[in-house]
C-alpha positions in Angstrom: 78.4 191.5 204.8 75.6 190.4 207.0 74.1 191.8 210.4 74.9 189.2 213.1 74.5 191.1 216.0 72.7 194.5 217.0 73.0 194.9 220.8 72.1 198.1 222.7 74.8 198.7 226.0 74.8 201.2 228.3 77.2 199.5 230.8 80.5 199.4 228.7 82.5 201.2 226.1 79.1 201.8 223.2 76.1 202.5 223.6 74.7 200.5 220.4 77.0 197.9 219.0 76.1 196.2 215.4 78.4 193.2 214.1 79.0 192.0 211.0 80.1 188.9 209.7 82.7 189.7 206.8 84.8 186.5 205.0 87.9 187.0 207.1 86.2 188.3 210.3 83.9 190.5 212.0 83.2 193.8 211.8 82.3 195.8 215.1 80.9 199.3 214.8 80.2 200.7 218.2 77.6 204.4 219.3 79.3 206.0 221.9 78.5 209.4 222.8 77.6 210.8 219.5 81.0 208.9 217.9 80.8 205.9 215.7 83.9 203.8 215.9 85.2 201.3 214.3 86.8 197.7 214.6 87.6 194.3 213.2 87.6 190.9 215.1 89.3 187.8 214.3 87.1 184.8 213.4 88.5 183.2 216.8 87.2 186.4 218.4 91.5 186.9 220.0 92.4 190.0 218.1 90.9 193.4 218.4 92.0 196.0 215.8 90.5 199.2 215.7 90.3 200.1 211.7 88.6 203.9 212.1 91.5 205.3 209.8 90.8 202.7 207.5 86.7 203.8 206.6 85.7 206.3 205.0 85.0 209.7 207.2 82.0 211.0 204.9 80.5 207.9 204.6 78.7 207.4 208.4 77.5 204.4 209.5 73.5 204.7 210.1 72.6 202.3 213.3 68.4 202.8 211.6 69.6 201.5 208.3 71.5 198.7 209.6 73.6 198.8 205.7 77.3 198.5 206.1 79.6 197.0 203.4 83.8 197.2 203.7 86.7 195.6 201.5 89.1 195.8 204.1 93.0 195.4 203.4 95.3 192.5 204.8 95.3 193.3 208.4 98.2 190.9 209.3 100.8 193.9 209.3 98.6 196.4 212.0 99.0 196.2 215.6 96.1 194.1 217.6 95.3 194.0 221.1 93.3 190.9 222.8 89.5 191.0 221.9 87.4 192.7 225.1 85.9 190.9 227.3 82.5 192.8 227.3 82.4 192.3 223.2 83.3 188.8 223.7 79.9 188.3 225.9 77.6 189.9 223.3 79.2 187.6 220.8 77.8 184.5 222.9 74.7 186.8 224.3 
């Protein structure tokens, strides 16, 4: 996976947002109020799927090192929501 965006944002959901490009889409890592959360966004930037439950809790993401690699299962069976507008703006910035 390749880091394509690193964004610091106090106005929206995450104080820090790192976005990685995978073969299937994008992995979004957000840090907010001391908690790290993960999401998957499809290549069209339409589907947003929280994937916290798929990440090993013992391997916390380090925003300083910027090193992340994960193999995702087929996410077709998971529910999704529309990609948030604030995140679309980060992709476009």
